[in-house]
C-alpha atoms as a printed R data frame, in Angstrom:
    type eleno elety resid chain resno       x       y      z
1   ATOM     1    CA   MET     A     1  55.472 -15.935 40.503
2   ATOM     2    CA   PHE     A     2  58.744 -17.737 39.776
3   ATOM     3    CA   LYS     A     3  57.432 -18.814 36.366
4   ATOM     4    CA   GLU     A     4  56.543 -15.216 35.489
5   ATOM     5    CA   PHE     A     5  60.006 -14.069 36.546
6   ATOM     6    CA   LYS     A     6  61.602 -16.854 34.476
7   ATOM     7    CA   ASP     A     7  59.516 -15.822 31.439
8   ATOM     8    CA   PHE     A     8  60.515 -12.182 31.954
9   ATOM     9    CA   ILE     A     9  64.216 -13.052 32.107
10  ATOM    10    CA   ALA     A    10  63.943 -15.374 29.104
11  ATOM    11    CA   LYS     A    11  62.588 -12.607 26.881
12  ATOM    12    CA   GLY     A    12  65.037 -11.371 24.283
13  ATOM    13    CA   SER     A    13  64.645  -7.736 25.266
14  ATOM    14    CA   VAL     A    14  66.050  -8.348 28.768
15  ATOM    15    CA   PHE     A    15  69.066 -10.107 27.306
16  ATOM    16    CA   ASP     A    16  69.535  -7.304 24.757
17  ATOM    17    CA   LEU     A    17  69.386  -4.762 27.569
18  ATOM    18    CA   ALA     A    18  72.027  -6.663 29.550
19  ATOM    19    CA   VAL     A    19  74.324  -6.823 26.510
20  ATOM    20    CA   GLY     A    20  73.785  -3.105 25.915
21  ATOM    21    CA   ILE     A    21  74.717  -2.258 29.490
22  ATOM    22    CA   VAL     A    22  77.896  -4.344 29.358
23  ATOM    23    CA   LEU     A    23  78.918  -2.815 26.022
24  ATOM    24    CA   GLY     A    24  78.060   0.655 27.319
25  ATOM    25    CA   LEU     A    25  80.302   0.195 30.353
26  ATOM    26    CA   ALA     A    26  83.150  -1.041 28.167
27  ATOM    27    CA   PHE     A    27  82.611   1.845 25.736
28  ATOM    28    CA   GLY     A    28  82.646   4.302 28.650
29  ATOM    29    CA   THR     A    29  85.971   2.894 29.860
30  ATOM    30    CA   VAL     A    30  87.494   3.300 26.394
31  ATOM    31    CA   ILE     A    31  86.201   6.873 26.107
32  ATOM    32    CA   ASN     A    32  87.465   7.688 29.602
33  ATOM    33    CA   SER     A    33  90.932   6.456 28.656
34  ATOM    34    CA   PHE     A    34  90.789   8.349 25.351
35  ATOM    35    CA   VAL     A    35  89.921  11.620 27.093
36  ATOM    36    CA   ASN     A    36  92.333  11.292 30.020
37  ATOM    37    CA   ASP     A    37  95.299   9.731 28.205
38  ATOM    38    CA   ILE     A    38  95.109  11.088 24.645
39  ATOM    39    CA   LEU     A    39  92.845  14.145 24.388
40  ATOM    40    CA   MET     A    40  93.448  16.100 27.602
41  ATOM    41    CA   PRO     A    41  97.307  16.169 27.623
42  ATOM    42    CA   PRO     A    42  97.557  18.079 24.289
43  ATOM    43    CA   ILE     A    43  94.704  20.395 25.307
44  ATOM    44    CA   GLY     A    44  96.445  21.064 28.606
45  ATOM    45    CA   LEU     A    45  99.716  21.711 26.753
46  ATOM    46    CA   LEU     A    46  98.011  24.180 24.418
47  ATOM    47    CA   LEU     A    47  96.514  25.987 27.409
48  ATOM    48    CA   GLY     A    48  99.860  26.430 29.154
49  ATOM    49    CA   LYS     A    49 100.697  22.957 30.496
50  ATOM    50    CA   VAL     A    50  97.497  22.700 32.531
51  ATOM    51    CA   ASP     A    51  96.635  19.267 33.924
52  ATOM    52    CA   PHE     A    52  92.850  19.379 34.254
53  ATOM    53    CA   SER     A    53  92.751  16.436 36.634
54  ATOM    54    CA   ASN     A    54  94.801  18.459 39.143
55  ATOM    55    CA   LEU     A    55  92.628  21.579 39.081
56  ATOM    56    CA   PHE     A    56  90.928  21.938 42.451
57  ATOM    57    CA   ILE     A    57  89.991  24.459 45.106
58  ATOM    58    CA   GLN     A    58  91.054  23.716 48.662
59  ATOM    59    CA   LEU     A    59  88.019  24.280 50.869
60  ATOM    60    CA   SER     A    60  89.764  24.135 54.255
61  ATOM    61    CA   GLY     A    61  92.869  22.840 55.959
62  ATOM    62    CA   GLY     A    62  94.515  26.136 56.714
63  ATOM    63    CA   ASP     A    63  95.437  28.886 54.314
64  ATOM    64    CA   SER     A    64  99.129  28.511 55.155
65  ATOM    65    CA   VAL     A    65  99.265  25.019 53.658
66  ATOM    66    CA   ARG     A    66  98.539  24.877 49.920
67  ATOM    67    CA   TYR     A    67  98.676  21.522 48.196
68  ATOM    68    CA   GLN     A    68 100.140  21.335 44.705
69  ATOM    69    CA   THR     A    69  98.309  18.186 43.658
70  ATOM    70    CA   LEU     A    70  94.869  16.806 44.264
71  ATOM    71    CA   ALA     A    71  96.387  13.520 45.445
72  ATOM    72    CA   GLY     A    72  98.389  15.395 48.105
73  ATOM    73    CA   ALA     A    73  95.316  17.242 49.350
74  ATOM    74    CA   LYS     A    74  93.262  14.041 49.483
75  ATOM    75    CA   ALA     A    75  96.045  12.198 51.302
76  ATOM    76    CA   ALA     A    76  96.029  14.958 53.942
77  ATOM    77    CA   GLY     A    77  92.239  14.649 54.262
78  ATOM    78    CA   VAL     A    78  91.583  18.202 53.062
79  ATOM    79    CA   PRO     A    79  88.130  18.779 51.482
80  ATOM    80    CA   THR     A    80  88.456  19.955 47.898
81  ATOM    81    CA   LEU     A    81  86.261  21.135 45.061
82  ATOM    82    CA   ASN     A    82  87.546  19.118 42.088
83  ATOM    83    CA   TYR     A    83  86.473  21.202 39.100
84  ATOM    84    CA   GLY     A    84  89.253  19.771 36.886
85  ATOM    85    CA   GLN     A    85  87.871  16.273 37.198
86  ATOM    86    CA   PHE     A    86  84.421  17.681 36.422
87  ATOM    87    CA   ILE     A    87  85.823  19.192 33.203
88  ATOM    88    CA   ASN     A    88  87.250  15.765 32.265
89  ATOM    89    CA   THR     A    89  83.912  14.081 33.030
90  ATOM    90    CA   LEU     A    90  82.026  16.683 30.995
91  ATOM    91    CA   ILE     A    91  84.306  16.113 27.998
92  ATOM    92    CA   ASN     A    92  83.818  12.340 28.410
93  ATOM    93    CA   PHE     A    93  80.049  12.826 28.355
94  ATOM    94    CA   LEU     A    94  80.149  15.027 25.250
95  ATOM    95    CA   ILE     A    95  82.288  12.518 23.363
96  ATOM    96    CA   VAL     A    96  80.024   9.594 24.340
97  ATOM    97    CA   ALA     A    97  76.900  11.578 23.438
98  ATOM    98    CA   PHE     A    98  78.378  12.519 20.053
99  ATOM    99    CA   ALA     A    99  79.422   8.912 19.359
100 ATOM   100    CA   VAL     A   100  75.928   7.646 20.249
101 ATOM   101    CA   PHE     A   101  74.416  10.360 18.025
102 ATOM   102    CA   LEU     A   102  76.582   9.252 15.084
103 ATOM   103    CA   MET     A   103  75.740   5.607 15.696
104 ATOM   104    CA   VAL     A   104  71.983   6.240 15.862
105 ATOM   105    CA   LYS     A   105  72.196   8.413 12.753
106 ATOM   106    CA   GLN     A   106  73.885   5.581 10.829
107 ATOM   107    CA   VAL     A   107  71.431   2.940 12.067
108 ATOM   108    CA   ASN     A   108  68.494   5.120 11.039
109 ATOM   109    CA   ARG     A   109  70.082   5.623  7.615
110 ATOM   110    CA   PHE     A   110  70.035   1.866  6.957
111 ATOM   111    CA   ARG     A   111  66.490   1.278  8.155
112 ATOM   112    CA   THR     A   112  63.954   0.622  5.460
113 ATOM   113    CA   LEU     A   113  60.336   1.647  5.427
114 ATOM   114    CA   PRO     A   114  57.812  -1.074  6.153
115 ATOM   115    CA   PRO     A   115  56.113  -2.359  2.983
116 ATOM   116    CA   GLY     A   116  53.099  -0.314  1.975
117 ATOM   117    CA   THR     A   117  54.292   2.920  3.581
118 ATOM   118    CA   LYS     A   118  55.906   6.140  2.429
119 ATOM   119    CA   ASP     A   119  57.211   9.312  4.043
120 ATOM   120    CA   CYS     A   120  54.998  12.389  4.149
121 ATOM   121    CA   PRO     A   121  56.812  15.060  2.069
122 ATOM   122    CA   TYR     A   122  55.830  17.746  4.588
123 ATOM   123    CA   CYS     A   123  56.408  16.279  8.069
124 ATOM   124    CA   TYR     A   124  58.360  13.103  7.105
125 ATOM   125    CA   SER     A   125  56.169  10.805  9.196
126 ATOM   126    CA   LYS     A   126  55.449   7.290  7.952
127 ATOM   127    CA   ILE     A   127  52.041   6.977  6.288
128 ATOM   128    CA   PRO     A   128  50.250   4.359  4.163
129 ATOM   129    CA   GLU     A   129  51.031   4.574  0.441
130 ATOM   130    CA   ALA     A   130  47.355   4.965 -0.465
131 ATOM   131    CA   ALA     A   131  46.829   7.922  1.918
132 ATOM   132    CA   SER     A   132  45.558  11.151  0.390
133 ATOM   133    CA   ARG     A   133  46.041  13.169  3.583
134 ATOM   134    CA   CYS     A   134  48.737  12.863  6.253
135 ATOM   135    CA   PRO     A   135  47.253  11.906  9.643
136 ATOM   136    CA   ASP     A   136  50.004  13.786 11.497
137 ATOM   137    CA   CYS     A   137  50.252  17.156  9.741
138 ATOM   138    CA   THR     A   138  46.934  16.909  7.793
139 ATOM   139    CA   SER     A   139  48.589  17.977  4.544
140 ATOM   140    CA   GLU     A   140  46.921  16.904  1.311
141 ATOM   141    CA   LEU     A   141  49.078  14.502 -0.641
142 ATOM   142    CA   ALA     A   142  49.315  14.017 -4.380
143 ATOM   143    CA   ARG     A   143  47.792  10.753 -5.536
144 ATOM   144    CA   PRO     A   144  50.309   8.283 -7.004
């Protein structure tokens, strides 16, 4: 069993996955800083000096005591609904998703077709060059 585990770990795909996870975590930290430190302050200023990270709803702790900051409410042990931090996290996710989309789009642009294949002009699937009919969409193809 140990030998199988050693072979599994030694495979290149496991190492590639580990590198991807480390780079993904680092990329997430950079995006988080970008959103919180660069993007959100101007957006908050445009929306009337709103600090999204301090938007919260106090769930209990007495109606007579209202906390001005999320840090103050947390220090007092008051349960809060932190919708401002959710907005920041949502913006982080959208930026990361868009960056990954752009990266995948560029990688796909540089990929070449395997030798002996072409794209179907109707469904754009990869098919053999000698094919007279697409196996995916069943369209008839012009002979070369």
